[in-house]
CHARMM-style PDB file with segment names, atoms N, HN, CA, C and O in Angstrom:
ATOM      1  N   UNK     1      79.776 106.433 120.483  1.00  0.00      PROA
ATOM      2  CA  UNK     1      80.575 107.411 121.197  1.00  0.00      PROA
ATOM      3  C   UNK     1      81.203 106.752 122.421  1.00  0.00      PROA
ATOM      4  O   UNK     1      80.631 105.852 123.037  1.00  0.00      PROA
ATOM      5  N   UNK     2      82.373 107.222 122.742  1.00  0.00      PROA
ATOM      6  HN  UNK     2      82.838 107.953 122.242  1.00  0.00      PROA
ATOM      7  CA  UNK     2      83.114 106.732 123.902  1.00  0.00      PROA
ATOM      8  C   UNK     2      83.543 107.940 124.711  1.00  0.00      PROA
ATOM      9  O   UNK     2      83.969 108.948 124.147  1.00  0.00      PROA
ATOM     10  N   UNK     3      83.436 107.849 126.025  1.00  0.00      PROA
ATOM     11  HN  UNK     3      83.090 107.031 126.484  1.00  0.00      PROA
ATOM     12  CA  UNK     3      83.928 108.926 126.884  1.00  0.00      PROA
ATOM     13  C   UNK     3      85.256 108.492 127.480  1.00  0.00      PROA
ATOM     14  O   UNK     3      85.376 107.402 128.040  1.00  0.00      PROA
ATOM     15  N   UNK     4      86.256 109.363 127.350  1.00  0.00      PROA
ATOM     16  HN  UNK     4      86.159 110.249 126.895  1.00  0.00      PROA
ATOM     17  CA  UNK     4      87.587 109.061 127.879  1.00  0.00      PROA
ATOM     18  C   UNK     4      88.162 110.328 128.480  1.00  0.00      PROA
ATOM     19  O   UNK     4      88.320 111.334 127.788  1.00  0.00      PROA
ATOM     20  N   UNK     5      88.472 110.285 129.751  1.00  0.00      PROA
ATOM     21  HN  UNK     5      88.345 109.469 130.313  1.00  0.00      PROA
ATOM     22  CA  UNK     5      89.062 111.436 130.415  1.00  0.00      PROA
ATOM     23  C   UNK     5      88.162 112.664 130.392  1.00  0.00      PROA
ATOM     24  O   UNK     5      88.653 113.791 130.323  1.00  0.00      PROA
ATOM     25  N   UNK     6      86.857 112.459 130.448  1.00  0.00      PROA
ATOM     26  HN  UNK     6      86.457 111.544 130.504  1.00  0.00      PROA
ATOM     27  CA  UNK     6      85.923 113.574 130.440  1.00  0.00      PROA
ATOM     28  C   UNK     6      85.625 114.140 129.061  1.00  0.00      PROA
ATOM     29  O   UNK     6      84.865 115.101 128.944  1.00  0.00      PROA
ATOM     30  N   UNK     7      86.203 113.569 128.023  1.00  0.00      PROA
ATOM     31  HN  UNK     7      86.820 112.788 128.118  1.00  0.00      PROA
ATOM     32  CA  UNK     7      85.963 114.027 126.653  1.00  0.00      PROA
ATOM     33  C   UNK     7      85.217 112.947 125.886  1.00  0.00      PROA
ATOM     34  O   UNK     7      85.544 111.764 125.984  1.00  0.00      PROA
ATOM     35  N   UNK     8      84.210 113.362 125.122  1.00  0.00      PROA
ATOM     36  HN  UNK     8      83.944 114.322 125.043  1.00  0.00      PROA
ATOM     37  CA  UNK     8      83.446 112.420 124.312  1.00  0.00      PROA
ATOM     38  C   UNK     8      84.137 112.267 122.969  1.00  0.00      PROA
ATOM     39  O   UNK     8      84.383 113.250 122.270  1.00  0.00      PROA
ATOM     40  N   UNK     9      84.454 111.012 122.608  1.00  0.00      PROA
ATOM     41  HN  UNK     9      84.255 110.214 123.175  1.00  0.00      PROA
ATOM     42  CA  UNK     9      85.119 110.704 121.353  1.00  0.00      PROA
ATOM     43  C   UNK     9      84.120 110.035 120.410  1.00  0.00      PROA
ATOM     44  O   UNK     9      83.400 109.118 120.808  1.00  0.00      PROA
ATOM     45  N   UNK    10      84.080 110.491 119.175  1.00  0.00      PROA
ATOM     46  HN  UNK    10      84.664 111.235 118.852  1.00  0.00      PROA
ATOM     47  CA  UNK    10      83.145 109.955 118.185  1.00  0.00      PROA
ATOM     48  C   UNK    10      83.917 109.214 117.098  1.00  0.00      PROA
ATOM     49  O   UNK    10      84.938 109.693 116.605  1.00  0.00      PROA
ATOM     50  N   UNK    11      83.408 108.037 116.736  1.00  0.00      PROA
ATOM     51  HN  UNK    11      82.579 107.648 117.137  1.00  0.00      PROA
ATOM     52  CA  UNK    11      84.059 107.209 115.737  1.00  0.00      PROA
ATOM     53  C   UNK    11      83.066 106.730 114.689  1.00  0.00      PROA
ATOM     54  O   UNK    11      81.867 106.628 114.946  1.00  0.00      PROA
ATOM     55  N   UNK    12      83.586 106.440 113.510  1.00  0.00      PROA
ATOM     56  HN  UNK    12      84.560 106.523 113.301  1.00  0.00      PROA
ATOM     57  CA  UNK    12      82.849 105.746 112.463  1.00  0.00      PROA
ATOM     58  C   UNK    12      83.456 104.354 112.404  1.00  0.00      PROA
ATOM     59  O   UNK    12      84.674 104.205 112.308  1.00  0.00      PROA
ATOM     60  N   UNK    13      82.611 103.338 112.462  1.00  0.00      PROA
ATOM     61  HN  UNK    13      81.621 103.458 112.540  1.00  0.00      PROA
ATOM     62  CA  UNK    13      83.093 101.954 112.456  1.00  0.00      PROA
ATOM     63  C   UNK    13      82.753 101.282 111.137  1.00  0.00      PROA
ATOM     64  O   UNK    13      81.696 101.512 110.550  1.00  0.00      PROA
ATOM     65  N   UNK    14      83.678 100.446 110.689  1.00  0.00      PROA
ATOM     66  HN  UNK    14      84.537 100.259 111.166  1.00  0.00      PROA
ATOM     67  CA  UNK    14      83.474  99.663 109.475  1.00  0.00      PROA
ATOM     68  C   UNK    14      83.924  98.240 109.756  1.00  0.00      PROA
ATOM     69  O   UNK    14      84.996  98.019 110.318  1.00  0.00      PROA
ATOM     70  N   UNK    15      83.094  97.267 109.360  1.00  0.00      PROA
ATOM     71  HN  UNK    15      82.223  97.447 108.903  1.00  0.00      PROA
ATOM     72  CA  UNK    15      83.428  95.863 109.561  1.00  0.00      PROA
ATOM     73  C   UNK    15      83.465  95.180 108.196  1.00  0.00      PROA
ATOM     74  O   UNK    15      82.509  95.257 107.425  1.00  0.00      PROA
ATOM     75  N   UNK    16      84.564  94.522 107.914  1.00  0.00      PROA
ATOM     76  HN  UNK    16      85.341  94.460 108.540  1.00  0.00      PROA
ATOM     77  CA  UNK    16      84.714  93.766 106.667  1.00  0.00      PROA
ATOM     78  C   UNK    16      84.807  92.289 107.020  1.00  0.00      PROA
ATOM     79  O   UNK    16      85.599  91.892 107.875  1.00  0.00      PROA
ATOM     80  N   UNK    17      84.000  91.488 106.360  1.00  0.00      PROA
ATOM     81  HN  UNK    17      83.357  91.810 105.666  1.00  0.00      PROA
ATOM     82  CA  UNK    17      84.060  90.034 106.564  1.00  0.00      PROA
ATOM     83  C   UNK    17      84.408  89.364 105.249  1.00  0.00      PROA
ATOM     84  O   UNK    17      84.048  89.843 104.174  1.00  0.00      PROA
ATOM     85  N   UNK    18      85.106  88.258 105.352  1.00  0.00      PROA
ATOM     86  HN  UNK    18      85.398  87.869 106.225  1.00  0.00      PROA
ATOM     87  CA  UNK    18      85.542  87.501 104.189  1.00  0.00      PROA
ATOM     88  C   UNK    18      84.906  86.116 104.274  1.00  0.00      PROA
ATOM     89  O   UNK    18      85.323  85.283 105.078  1.00  0.00      PROA
ATOM     90  N   UNK    19      83.913  85.881 103.457  1.00  0.00      PROA
ATOM     91  HN  UNK    19      83.574  86.558 102.803  1.00  0.00      PROA
ATOM     92  CA  UNK    19      83.207  84.602 103.496  1.00  0.00      PROA
ATOM     93  C   UNK    19      83.349  83.878 102.167  1.00  0.00      PROA
ATOM     94  O   UNK    19      83.000  84.403 101.110  1.00  0.00      PROA
ATOM     95  N   UNK    20      83.864  82.673 102.248  1.00  0.00      PROA
ATOM     96  HN  UNK    20      84.148  82.247 103.107  1.00  0.00      PROA
ATOM     97  CA  UNK    20      83.972  81.802 101.089  1.00  0.00      PROA
ATOM     98  C   UNK    20      83.365  80.461 101.481  1.00  0.00      PROA
ATOM     99  O   UNK    20      83.755  79.902 102.506  1.00  0.00      PROA
ATOM    100  N   UNK    21      82.433  79.928 100.711  1.00  0.00      PROA
ATOM    101  HN  UNK    21      82.116  80.383  99.878  1.00  0.00      PROA
ATOM    102  CA  UNK    21      81.781  78.685 101.117  1.00  0.00      PROA
ATOM    103  C   UNK    21      82.733  77.496 101.268  1.00  0.00      PROA
ATOM    104  O   UNK    21      82.428  76.562 102.010  1.00  0.00      PROA
ATOM    105  N   UNK    22      83.870  77.512 100.588  1.00  0.00      PROA
ATOM    106  HN  UNK    22      84.118  78.270  99.985  1.00  0.00      PROA
ATOM    107  CA  UNK    22      84.773  76.365 100.627  1.00  0.00      PROA
ATOM    108  C   UNK    22      85.890  76.507 101.661  1.00  0.00      PROA
ATOM    109  O   UNK    22      86.592  75.533 101.931  1.00  0.00      PROA
ATOM    110  N   UNK    23      86.069  77.669 102.233  1.00  0.00      PROA
ATOM    111  HN  UNK    23      85.499  78.461 102.014  1.00  0.00      PROA
ATOM    112  CA  UNK    23      87.203  77.908 103.126  1.00  0.00      PROA
ATOM    113  C   UNK    23      86.707  78.227 104.532  1.00  0.00      PROA
ATOM    114  O   UNK    23      86.263  79.346 104.787  1.00  0.00      PROA
ATOM    115  N   UNK    24      86.774  77.271 105.439  1.00  0.00      PROA
ATOM    116  HN  UNK    24      87.135  76.361 105.232  1.00  0.00      PROA
ATOM    117  CA  UNK    24      86.275  77.444 106.801  1.00  0.00      PROA
ATOM    118  C   UNK    24      87.114  78.455 107.576  1.00  0.00      PROA
ATOM    119  O   UNK    24      86.562  79.220 108.367  1.00  0.00      PROA
ATOM    120  N   UNK    25      88.423  78.480 107.374  1.00  0.00      PROA
ATOM    121  HN  UNK    25      88.871  77.858 106.732  1.00  0.00      PROA
ATOM    122  CA  UNK    25      89.276  79.388 108.141  1.00  0.00      PROA
ATOM    123  C   UNK    25      88.991  80.851 107.795  1.00  0.00      PROA
ATOM    124  O   UNK    25      89.088  81.710 108.671  1.00  0.00      PROA
ATOM    125  N   UNK    26      88.648  81.153 106.564  1.00  0.00      PROA
ATOM    126  HN  UNK    26      88.570  80.455 105.852  1.00  0.00      PROA
ATOM    127  CA  UNK    26      88.357  82.522 106.157  1.00  0.00      PROA
ATOM    128  C   UNK    26      86.939  82.923 106.565  1.00  0.00      PROA
ATOM    129  O   UNK    26      86.662  84.112 106.725  1.00  0.00      PROA
ATOM    130  N   UNK    27      86.054  81.973 106.732  1.00  0.00      PROA
ATOM    131  HN  UNK    27      86.278  81.008 106.602  1.00  0.00      PROA
ATOM    132  CA  UNK    27      84.657  82.272 107.055  1.00  0.00      PROA
ATOM    133  C   UNK    27      84.514  82.999 108.382  1.00  0.00      PROA
ATOM    134  O   UNK    27      83.538  83.723 108.577  1.00  0.00      PROA
ATOM    135  N   UNK    28      85.451  82.828 109.293  1.00  0.00      PROA
ATOM    136  HN  UNK    28      86.244  82.239 109.134  1.00  0.00      PROA
ATOM    137  CA  UNK    28      85.356  83.461 110.603  1.00  0.00      PROA
ATOM    138  C   UNK    28      86.208  84.724 110.718  1.00  0.00      PROA
ATOM    139  O   UNK    28      86.287  85.310 111.798  1.00  0.00      PROA
ATOM    140  N   UNK    29      86.838  85.149 109.643  1.00  0.00      PROA
ATOM    141  HN  UNK    29      86.774  84.673 108.766  1.00  0.00      PROA
ATOM    142  CA  UNK    29      87.706  86.314 109.680  1.00  0.00      PROA
ATOM    143  C   UNK    29      86.900  87.598 109.495  1.00  0.00      PROA
ATOM    144  O   UNK    29      86.107  87.708 108.560  1.00  0.00      PROA
ATOM    145  N   UNK    30      87.101  88.559 110.380  1.00  0.00      PROA
ATOM    146  HN  UNK    30      87.745  88.470 111.140  1.00  0.00      PROA
ATOM    147  CA  UNK    30      86.460  89.871 110.279  1.00  0.00      PROA
ATOM    148  C   UNK    30      87.462  90.927 110.732  1.00  0.00      PROA
ATOM    149  O   UNK    30      88.206  90.719 111.691  1.00  0.00      PROA
ATOM    150  N   UNK    31      87.476  92.045 110.043  1.00  0.00      PROA
ATOM    151  HN  UNK    31      86.872  92.214 109.264  1.00  0.00      PROA
ATOM    152  CA  UNK    31      88.351  93.165 110.398  1.00  0.00      PROA
ATOM    153  C   UNK    31      87.466  94.352 110.738  1.00  0.00      PROA
ATOM    154  O   UNK    31      86.639  94.770 109.928  1.00  0.00      PROA
ATOM    155  N   UNK    32      87.640  94.897 111.944  1.00  0.00      PROA
ATOM    156  HN  UNK    32      88.312  94.557 112.603  1.00  0.00      PROA
ATOM    157  CA  UNK    32      86.854  96.043 112.384  1.00  0.00      PROA
ATOM    158  C   UNK    32      87.775  97.255 112.483  1.00  0.00      PROA
ATOM    159  O   UNK    32      88.839  97.188 113.098  1.00  0.00      PROA
ATOM    160  N   UNK    33      87.360  98.356 111.875  1.00  0.00      PROA
ATOM    161  HN  UNK    33      86.495  98.410 111.375  1.00  0.00      PROA
ATOM    162  CA  UNK    33      88.163  99.570 111.837  1.00  0.00      PROA
ATOM    163  C   UNK    33      87.379 100.723 112.447  1.00  0.00      PROA
ATOM    164  O   UNK    33      86.201 100.906 112.143  1.00  0.00      PROA
ATOM    165  N   UNK    34      88.027 101.495 113.302  1.00  0.00      PROA
ATOM    166  HN  UNK    34      88.984 101.346 113.549  1.00  0.00      PROA
ATOM    167  CA  UNK    34      87.415 102.687 113.873  1.00  0.00      PROA
ATOM    168  C   UNK    34      88.164 103.907 113.362  1.00  0.00      PROA
ATOM    169  O   UNK    34      89.385 103.989 113.492  1.00  0.00      PROA
ATOM    170  N   UNK    35      87.445 104.843 112.788  1.00  0.00      PROA
ATOM    171  HN  UNK    35      86.453 104.776 112.683  1.00  0.00      PROA
ATOM    172  CA  UNK    35      88.022 106.091 112.297  1.00  0.00      PROA
ATOM    173  C   UNK    35      87.403 107.255 113.055  1.00  0.00      PROA
ATOM    174  O   UNK    35      86.213 107.215 113.371  1.00  0.00      PROA
ATOM    175  N   UNK    36      88.180 108.294 113.356  1.00  0.00      PROA
ATOM    176  HN  UNK    36      89.146 108.327 113.100  1.00  0.00      PROA
ATOM    177  CA  UNK    36      87.610 109.441 114.060  1.00  0.00      PROA
ATOM    178  C   UNK    36      86.514 110.105 113.220  1.00  0.00      PROA
ATOM    179  O   UNK    36      86.674 110.297 112.015  1.00  0.00      PROA
ATOM    180  N   UNK    37      85.409 110.451 113.869  1.00  0.00      PROA
ATOM    181  HN  UNK    37      85.279 110.295 114.848  1.00  0.00      PROA
ATOM    182  CA  UNK    37      84.267 111.037 113.160  1.00  0.00      PROA
ATOM    183  C   UNK    37      84.313 112.566 113.144  1.00  0.00      PROA
ATOM    184  O   UNK    37      83.555 113.199 112.410  1.00  0.00      PROA
ATOM    185  N   UNK    38      85.196 113.161 113.948  1.00  0.00      PROA
ATOM    186  HN  UNK    38      85.812 112.646 114.545  1.00  0.00      PROA
ATOM    187  CA  UNK    38      85.278 114.621 113.957  1.00  0.00      PROA
ATOM    188  C   UNK    38      86.713 115.060 114.265  1.00  0.00      PROA
ATOM    189  O   UNK    38      87.557 114.250 114.646  1.00  0.00      PROA
ATOM    190  N   UNK    39      86.962 116.332 114.094  1.00  0.00      PROA
ATOM    191  HN  UNK    39      86.276 116.990 113.785  1.00  0.00      PROA
ATOM    192  CA  UNK    39      88.330 116.856 114.288  1.00  0.00      PROA
ATOM    193  C   UNK    39      88.786 116.774 115.736  1.00  0.00      PROA
ATOM    194  O   UNK    39      89.966 116.548 116.002  1.00  0.00      PROA
ATOM    195  N   UNK    40      87.867 116.953 116.670  1.00  0.00      PROA
ATOM    196  HN  UNK    40      86.908 117.136 116.454  1.00  0.00      PROA
ATOM    197  CA  UNK    40      88.242 116.902 118.088  1.00  0.00      PROA
ATOM    198  C   UNK    40      88.731 115.500 118.478  1.00  0.00      PROA
ATOM    199  O   UNK    40      89.706 115.355 119.215  1.00  0.00      PROA
ATOM    200  N   UNK    41      88.048 114.484 117.978  1.00  0.00      PROA
ATOM    201  HN  UNK    41      87.255 114.601 117.379  1.00  0.00      PROA
ATOM    202  CA  UNK    41      88.467 113.105 118.262  1.00  0.00      PROA
ATOM    203  C   UNK    41      89.823 112.822 117.625  1.00  0.00      PROA
ATOM    204  O   UNK    41      90.689 112.219 118.259  1.00  0.00      PROA
ATOM    205  N   UNK    42      90.015 113.246 116.390  1.00  0.00      PROA
ATOM    206  HN  UNK    42      89.311 113.735 115.875  1.00  0.00      PROA
ATOM    207  CA  UNK    42      91.299 113.037 115.706  1.00  0.00      PROA
ATOM    208  C   UNK    42      92.432 113.734 116.459  1.00  0.00      PROA
ATOM    209  O   UNK    42      93.512 113.165 116.620  1.00  0.00      PROA
ATOM    210  N   UNK    43      92.194 114.950 116.914  1.00  0.00      PROA
ATOM    211  HN  UNK    43      91.317 115.412 116.783  1.00  0.00      PROA
ATOM    212  CA  UNK    43      93.218 115.698 117.655  1.00  0.00      PROA
ATOM    213  C   UNK    43      93.532 115.009 118.982  1.00  0.00      PROA
ATOM    214  O   UNK    43      94.694 114.944 119.384  1.00  0.00      PROA
ATOM    215  N   UNK    44      92.517 114.499 119.658  1.00  0.00      PROA
ATOM    216  HN  UNK    44      91.574 114.551 119.331  1.00  0.00      PROA
ATOM    217  CA  UNK    44      92.724 113.803 120.927  1.00  0.00      PROA
ATOM    218  C   UNK    44      93.571 112.549 120.717  1.00  0.00      PROA
ATOM    219  O   UNK    44      94.468 112.265 121.510  1.00  0.00      PROA
ATOM    220  N   UNK    45      93.290 111.802 119.658  1.00  0.00      PROA
ATOM    221  HN  UNK    45      92.561 112.032 119.014  1.00  0.00      PROA
ATOM    222  CA  UNK    45      94.063 110.581 119.377  1.00  0.00      PROA
ATOM    223  C   UNK    45      95.505 110.906 118.983  1.00  0.00      PROA
ATOM    224  O   UNK    45      96.432 110.215 119.405  1.00  0.00      PROA
ATOM    225  N   UNK    46      95.697 111.949 118.178  1.00  0.00      PROA
ATOM    226  HN  UNK    46      94.944 112.511 117.835  1.00  0.00      PROA
ATOM    227  CA  UNK    46      97.062 112.344 117.795  1.00  0.00      PROA
ATOM    228  C   UNK    46      97.863 112.796 119.009  1.00  0.00      PROA
ATOM    229  O   UNK    46      99.068 112.554 119.071  1.00  0.00      PROA
ATOM    230  N   UNK    47      97.222 113.445 119.972  1.00  0.00      PROA
ATOM    231  HN  UNK    47      96.243 113.642 119.922  1.00  0.00      PROA
ATOM    232  CA  UNK    47      97.911 113.923 121.170  1.00  0.00      PROA
ATOM    233  C   UNK    47      98.386 112.758 122.029  1.00  0.00      PROA
ATOM    234  O   UNK    47      99.329 112.921 122.804  1.00  0.00      PROA
ATOM    235  N   UNK    48      97.767 111.594 121.917  1.00  0.00      PROA
ATOM    236  HN  UNK    48      97.001 111.461 121.288  1.00  0.00      PROA
ATOM    237  CA  UNK    48      98.142 110.433 122.711  1.00  0.00      PROA
ATOM    238  C   UNK    48      99.232 109.586 122.067  1.00  0.00      PROA
ATOM    239  O   UNK    48      99.693 108.621 122.677  1.00  0.00      PROA
ATOM    240  N   UNK    49      99.654 109.921 120.858  1.00  0.00      PROA
ATOM    241  HN  UNK    49      99.280 110.705 120.363  1.00  0.00      PROA
ATOM    242  CA  UNK    49     100.717 109.160 120.193  1.00  0.00      PROA
ATOM    243  C   UNK    49     102.048 109.384 120.921  1.00  0.00      PROA
ATOM    244  O   UNK    49     102.314 110.474 121.427  1.00  0.00      PROA
ATOM    245  N   UNK    50     102.882 108.331 120.968  1.00  0.00      PROA
ATOM    246  HN  UNK    50     102.666 107.445 120.557  1.00  0.00      PROA
ATOM    247  CA  UNK    50     104.188 108.492 121.650  1.00  0.00      PROA
ATOM    248  C   UNK    50     105.114 109.416 120.897  1.00  0.00      PROA
ATOM    249  OT1 UNK    50     106.240 109.653 121.335  1.00  0.00      PROA
TER     250      UNK     50
END
């Protein structure tokens, strides 16, 4: 959970790693994704879009 502007925001995190024994450059690659865990968090994020 993260608090921003007095509101608690909840997220679900997912981390994907790509590991190949022969490829050193891919071995260190990781993608982390945060998705809103509830409707209030999603609404707060949509309200901040330009």
